C-alpha positions as CSV (number, residue, x, y, z in Angstrom):
1,M,80.9,-34.8,11.6
2,K,80.1,-35.8,15.4
3,D,77.3,-37.6,16.3
4,R,74.4,-35.3,18.1
5,P,74.0,-36.2,21.7
6,E,71.4,-38.6,22.4
7,H,68.9,-35.9,23.6
8,E,68.8,-34.2,20.6
9,Y,67.2,-37.0,18.9
10,Q,64.4,-37.2,21.2
11,T,60.9,-36.5,20.4
12,L,59.6,-33.2,21.6
13,W,56.4,-33.3,23.5
14,A,53.9,-30.7,24.1
15,V,54.4,-29.0,27.8
16,D,51.4,-29.1,30.1
17,P,51.2,-25.7,31.1
18,D,49.9,-26.7,34.7
19,V,53.4,-28.0,35.4
20,S,56.1,-25.7,36.6
21,V,59.3,-25.4,34.3
22,E,62.3,-24.2,36.0
23,G,60.5,-21.8,38.8
24,V,58.3,-20.5,35.9
25,G,54.6,-20.3,37.5
26,T,51.5,-21.9,35.8
27,L,50.6,-20.5,32.2
28,P,47.0,-18.9,32.2
29,Q,44.5,-21.3,30.7
30,P,41.9,-19.9,28.5
31,G,39.1,-18.3,30.3
32,R,41.3,-17.7,33.2
33,L,42.3,-14.2,31.8
34,G,39.5,-12.3,33.5
35,I,38.3,-10.8,30.1
36,P,34.6,-11.4,29.4
37,A,33.8,-13.0,26.0
38,L,33.3,-10.2,23.4
39,V,32.3,-12.2,20.4
40,R,29.2,-10.9,18.5
41,R,28.1,-8.5,21.5
42,Q,28.1,-11.5,23.9
43,R,28.0,-10.7,27.4
44,R,30.3,-12.6,30.0
45,I,28.6,-15.7,31.1
46,P,27.2,-15.9,34.2
47,E,29.0,-17.3,37.1
48,G,28.2,-21.0,37.5
49,Q,27.2,-21.2,33.7
50,T,28.9,-22.9,31.3
51,Q,28.5,-21.6,27.5
52,E,26.5,-24.4,26.4
53,E,23.9,-23.8,29.2
54,R,24.0,-20.1,28.1
55,E,23.4,-21.4,24.5
56,A,20.6,-23.9,25.5
57,R,18.9,-21.2,27.6
58,R,19.1,-19.0,24.6
59,R,17.6,-21.4,22.1
60,E,14.9,-22.2,24.6
61,R,14.1,-18.6,24.8
62,A,14.2,-18.2,21.2
63,E,11.7,-20.8,20.6
64,R,9.2,-19.3,23.4
65,W,9.6,-16.1,21.8
66,G,8.7,-17.7,18.1
67,P,5.4,-17.4,16.5
68,P,2.6,-17.9,18.8
69,R,1.5,-21.1,16.5
70,A,4.2,-23.1,15.0
71,E,2.7,-24.0,11.7
72,I,-0.4,-21.9,10.3
73,D,-1.9,-23.3,6.9
74,R,-3.6,-21.2,4.3
75,R,-6.9,-22.0,5.2
76,T,-6.4,-21.2,8.9
77,A,-4.7,-18.0,8.1
78,V,-7.3,-16.8,5.4
79,L,-10.0,-17.5,8.2
80,A,-8.0,-15.1,10.7
81,A,-7.7,-12.6,8.2
82,L,-11.3,-12.6,7.7
83,A,-12.1,-13.0,11.2
84,L,-10.2,-9.7,11.7
85,A,-11.4,-7.8,8.8
86,G,-15.1,-8.6,10.2
87,A,-14.1,-7.6,13.9
88,L,-12.1,-4.6,12.8
89,T,-15.2,-3.5,10.5
90,G,-18.0,-4.1,13.2
91,A,-15.6,-2.1,15.6
92,I,-15.4,1.2,13.5
93,L,-19.2,0.8,12.3
94,L,-19.9,1.0,16.5
95,F,-17.1,3.2,17.6
96,G,-15.9,4.8,14.6
97,L,-11.9,4.9,13.9
98,S,-11.0,6.5,17.2
99,L,-10.7,3.1,18.7
100,T,-9.4,3.3,22.3
101,T,-6.9,0.7,24.1
102,D,-9.6,-1.2,25.5
103,R,-11.8,-1.2,22.5
104,Y,-9.0,-2.7,20.3
105,L,-8.1,-5.7,22.6
106,P,-11.5,-7.7,22.0
107,V,-11.1,-6.9,18.4
108,L,-7.5,-8.6,18.0
109,L,-8.8,-11.4,20.0
110,V,-11.0,-12.8,17.5
111,P,-8.3,-13.8,14.9
112,A,-6.1,-15.0,17.7
113,L,-9.0,-17.3,18.7
114,V,-9.2,-18.7,15.0
115,L,-5.5,-19.3,15.3
116,G,-5.9,-21.3,18.4
117,C,-3.6,-18.5,20.7
118,G,-6.3,-16.8,22.6
119,R,-4.9,-17.4,26.0
120,L,-1.4,-16.5,24.7
121,Y,-2.8,-13.3,23.3
122,L,-4.2,-12.1,26.1
123,R,-1.1,-12.5,28.2
124,D,1.1,-10.5,25.8
125,F,-1.4,-7.8,24.8
126,G,-3.0,-7.5,27.9
127,V,0.2,-6.4,29.8
128,F,1.0,-4.1,26.9
129,A,-2.6,-2.8,27.0
130,I,-2.3,-2.0,30.9
131,L,0.8,-0.4,30.4
132,M,-0.4,1.8,27.5
133,L,-3.3,2.7,30.0
134,T,-0.6,3.7,32.4
135,Y,1.0,5.9,30.0
136,S,-2.1,7.6,29.5
137,E,-2.9,8.4,33.0
138,L,0.9,9.7,33.1
139,R,-0.1,12.1,30.4
140,G,-3.0,13.5,32.0
141,L,-1.0,13.9,35.5
142,A,1.3,16.1,33.4
143,H,-1.7,18.3,32.7
144,L,-2.9,18.5,36.3
145,L,0.9,19.2,37.5
146,R,1.5,21.8,34.6
147,P,-1.6,23.1,33.5
148,D,-0.2,26.4,32.0
149,P,1.6,25.5,28.4
150,Y,4.2,27.3,26.5
151,Y,3.1,28.8,23.5
152,A,5.9,31.1,22.2
153,A,8.8,28.5,21.4
154,Q,7.1,26.2,19.1
155,L,5.7,29.0,17.1
156,T,8.6,30.7,16.5
157,A,10.2,27.6,15.4
158,D,7.8,27.3,12.6
159,K,8.2,30.8,11.5
160,W,11.8,30.2,11.5
161,L,11.7,26.7,9.6
162,F,9.2,28.6,7.2
163,F,10.7,32.0,6.4
164,G,8.2,33.8,8.6
165,H,5.2,31.7,7.8
166,V,3.3,29.2,9.8
167,P,2.3,26.2,7.9
168,T,-0.7,25.7,10.1
169,V,-1.9,29.2,9.4
170,E,-1.1,28.8,5.4
171,L,-2.8,25.7,5.4
172,Q,-6.2,26.9,6.9
173,N,-6.4,30.0,4.7
174,W,-5.8,28.1,1.4
175,F,-8.4,25.1,2.5
176,W,-10.6,25.9,5.5
177,T,-14.2,27.7,4.6
178,G,-15.6,27.8,8.2
179,T,-17.7,24.7,7.2
180,L,-16.9,21.0,6.9
181,Q,-15.9,20.2,3.4
182,W,-15.4,16.6,2.0
183,Y,-11.8,16.8,2.2
184,D,-12.0,18.1,5.7
185,R,-13.8,14.8,6.6
186,L,-11.1,12.7,4.9
187,L,-8.6,14.3,6.8
188,F,-10.0,13.7,10.1
189,D,-10.4,9.8,9.0
190,V,-6.5,10.0,7.7
191,A,-5.5,11.4,11.3
192,K,-7.6,8.3,13.2
193,L,-5.6,6.2,11.7
194,H,-3.1,6.8,14.4
195,Y,-5.4,4.7,16.9
196,V,-5.7,1.9,13.9
197,I,-2.4,1.1,12.3
198,P,0.2,0.6,15.1
199,P,-2.2,-2.1,17.0
200,L,-2.3,-4.1,13.6
201,V,1.0,-3.8,13.0
202,A,1.9,-5.0,16.5
203,F,-0.7,-7.9,16.0
204,A,1.1,-8.9,12.6
205,L,4.4,-8.7,14.1
206,W,3.1,-11.1,16.7
207,T,1.9,-13.5,14.4
208,R,5.0,-13.7,12.8
209,R,7.2,-13.9,15.9
210,R,6.5,-12.8,19.2
211,A,10.0,-11.6,19.6
212,L,9.2,-8.8,17.2
213,F,5.7,-7.7,18.9
214,F,8.1,-7.7,22.4
215,R,10.7,-5.4,20.8
216,F,7.8,-3.2,19.0
217,A,5.6,-2.6,22.1
218,S,8.9,-2.1,24.0
219,S,9.7,0.6,21.5
220,I,6.2,2.2,21.8
221,L,6.3,2.2,25.6
222,V,9.9,3.9,25.8
223,L,8.6,6.5,23.0
224,S,5.5,7.1,25.1
225,T,7.0,7.3,28.5
226,A,9.7,10.0,27.2
227,A,6.8,11.9,25.7
228,A,4.9,11.9,28.9
229,V,8.0,13.1,30.9
230,T,8.4,15.9,28.4
231,F,4.9,16.7,28.5
232,L,5.4,17.7,32.3
233,L,8.8,19.2,31.5
234,F,7.7,21.4,28.6
235,P,4.0,21.5,28.5
236,A,3.5,22.7,24.8
237,A,0.3,24.3,23.3
238,P,-0.6,23.6,19.8
239,P,-2.0,25.7,17.1
240,W,-5.3,25.8,18.1
241,A,-4.5,26.9,21.7
242,A,-2.3,29.6,20.0
243,G,-5.3,30.8,18.2
244,R,-7.7,31.0,21.1
245,A,-4.7,33.0,22.7
246,L,-4.7,35.4,20.1
247,L,-1.0,34.8,19.3
248,A,-2.1,33.1,15.9
249,P,-5.6,34.7,15.5
250,S,-6.4,33.3,12.1
251,V,-5.9,29.5,13.2
252,T,-9.0,27.2,14.4
253,K,-9.5,24.2,15.7
254,I,-10.8,21.9,13.0
255,D,-12.7,19.1,14.5
256,D,-15.7,17.0,13.2
257,G,-17.1,17.1,17.0
258,T,-17.3,13.4,17.5
259,W,-15.0,11.0,19.0
260,S,-17.2,7.9,18.7
261,T,-20.7,6.9,18.0
262,V,-21.6,5.9,21.4
263,P,-21.2,7.8,24.8
264,S,-17.6,7.7,25.9
265,S,-18.8,6.1,29.4
266,F,-18.6,2.5,27.1
267,S,-14.8,3.0,27.2
268,I,-12.4,2.5,29.9
269,S,-10.2,5.2,28.5
270,S,-13.0,7.7,29.4
271,L,-11.7,6.8,33.2
272,V,-8.4,8.2,32.4
273,Q,-7.1,12.0,32.8
274,G,-7.0,13.8,29.4
275,N,-4.3,16.3,28.2
276,P,-5.7,19.0,25.9
277,F,-2.1,20.0,24.8
278,A,0.6,17.2,24.8
279,A,1.8,18.5,21.6
280,I,5.8,18.3,21.8
281,P,6.6,15.6,21.0
282,S,3.8,14.6,18.6
283,L,2.7,10.8,19.3
284,H,0.9,11.0,16.1
285,G,4.1,11.7,14.2
286,G,6.0,9.7,16.5
287,Y,4.1,6.0,16.5
288,A,3.5,6.5,12.4
289,F,7.5,6.7,12.2
290,L,8.2,4.2,14.5
291,V,6.0,2.2,11.9
292,L,7.9,3.4,9.3
293,L,10.9,2.3,10.9
294,F,10.1,-1.3,11.8
295,V,8.2,-2.0,8.5
296,V,11.1,-0.7,6.2
297,S,14.1,-2.5,8.6
298,L,12.0,-5.7,8.3
299,S,11.5,-5.7,4.5
300,W,14.7,-3.8,3.3
301,R,16.4,-7.1,2.4
302,T,13.2,-8.2,0.5
303,R,11.6,-7.6,-2.5
304,W,8.9,-5.6,-1.0
305,R,11.0,-2.9,0.5
306,W,10.2,-0.3,-2.2
307,P,6.5,-0.7,-1.9
308,A,6.8,-1.0,2.0
309,L,8.8,2.0,2.1
310,A,6.3,4.2,-0.4
311,L,3.4,3.0,1.5
312,S,4.8,3.8,4.7
313,L,6.1,7.2,3.9
314,L,2.6,8.1,2.4
315,Y,1.2,7.0,5.9
316,V,3.4,9.2,7.9
317,F,3.2,12.1,5.4
318,A,-0.6,12.1,5.2
319,L,-1.2,11.7,9.1
320,S,1.5,14.4,9.5
321,F,-0.3,16.7,7.1
322,A,-3.5,16.4,8.6
323,R,-2.6,17.0,12.3
324,V,-1.1,20.1,11.2
325,Y,-3.8,21.2,9.0
326,T,-6.3,20.4,11.7
327,G,-4.3,22.6,14.3
328,D,-3.4,19.9,16.4
329,H,0.3,20.2,15.9
330,Y,3.0,22.6,14.7
331,V,5.4,21.4,11.9
332,I,8.3,21.5,14.8
333,D,6.0,19.2,17.2
334,I,6.0,16.5,14.2
335,L,9.7,16.6,13.7
336,I,10.5,16.2,17.1
337,G,8.2,13.5,17.1
338,Y,10.1,11.7,14.6
339,V,13.3,12.3,16.5
340,Y,11.8,10.7,19.5
341,A,10.5,7.8,17.6
342,A,14.0,7.0,16.1
343,A,15.9,7.4,19.5
344,A,12.9,4.8,20.7
345,F,13.6,2.2,17.8
346,F,17.5,2.4,17.9
347,A,17.8,2.3,21.9
348,V,15.8,-0.8,22.6
349,R,17.4,-2.4,19.3
350,W,20.7,-1.5,21.2
351,Y,19.5,-2.9,24.3
352,W,18.1,-6.0,22.7
353,R,21.1,-6.8,21.0
354,R,23.2,-6.3,24.0
355,E,21.1,-8.5,25.7
356,A,21.5,-11.2,23.0
357,L,17.5,-11.4,23.1
358,P,15.8,-13.1,20.4
359,E,14.9,-11.1,17.2
């Protein structure tokens, strides 16, 4: 057997890809391929920024968007809960359950001060309140621009859904006696939870993690803005308006006749242009369904998922039933509100994850 040439026994070393071999150009290095990073929905690293810098920035933002107070002992948590209960009870006794945005803001400030986060609360919730008041003005502007609503489409849709029957007509034929009964007053209070529950959920999310509050507030604003645009493009008359137009003669607007126990001049919201219709989509149904989606999504992997789901469904159904019975919404209005809420929830969540924002 012949001895192998000497070069066959030599150690083979790794080839430097930057060194040309027999006229072959430099091999591409990792990161030179011009392909953005797609690992776990990450965007391309900005020019001039390393992966380490990006991760450091993400960690810093996650810390800033964390709880407003790093550690809350049990005593402070109990004091904050008592402060919230006291402030909310006082506001309800003074204004009733119809708490406007500007009236709710100081209510939630009280527990925030107990937590030692008053300035941060005013910054976060103050911006949110201003944007919600802006939405309210846009809703009123939609009515000024399109004061004549549509009547037939939603009435026809409810008849189609319920085989020729209109739920508002049937419910009022069964329960409305022409004078307020105890169950009417109860349903008024249930309907007014529309003004109470979403801000409470927003504050609870804020105390847990500011990132959750920002996502919830963004979803509320997306939903509200989409609704304001719809109010302009398709101003829809509620059932009570159809009753006055004799399209549904037996329907009346059941109302307790009070917005609050004090004159409306005490509220900044009284300066905002109102919209007597704003029926499609129903934001009573939309906000309630958005609350359900957030509560269930956050509790689904915990042992509280079934109680949370049951309470959320009860809240959504009771509020929706109240608005249909009192003549403020058709069932189709409520269902469209659910669809808008789901679209806002998933659109904001998609954007949140695409931008790798803290959750």
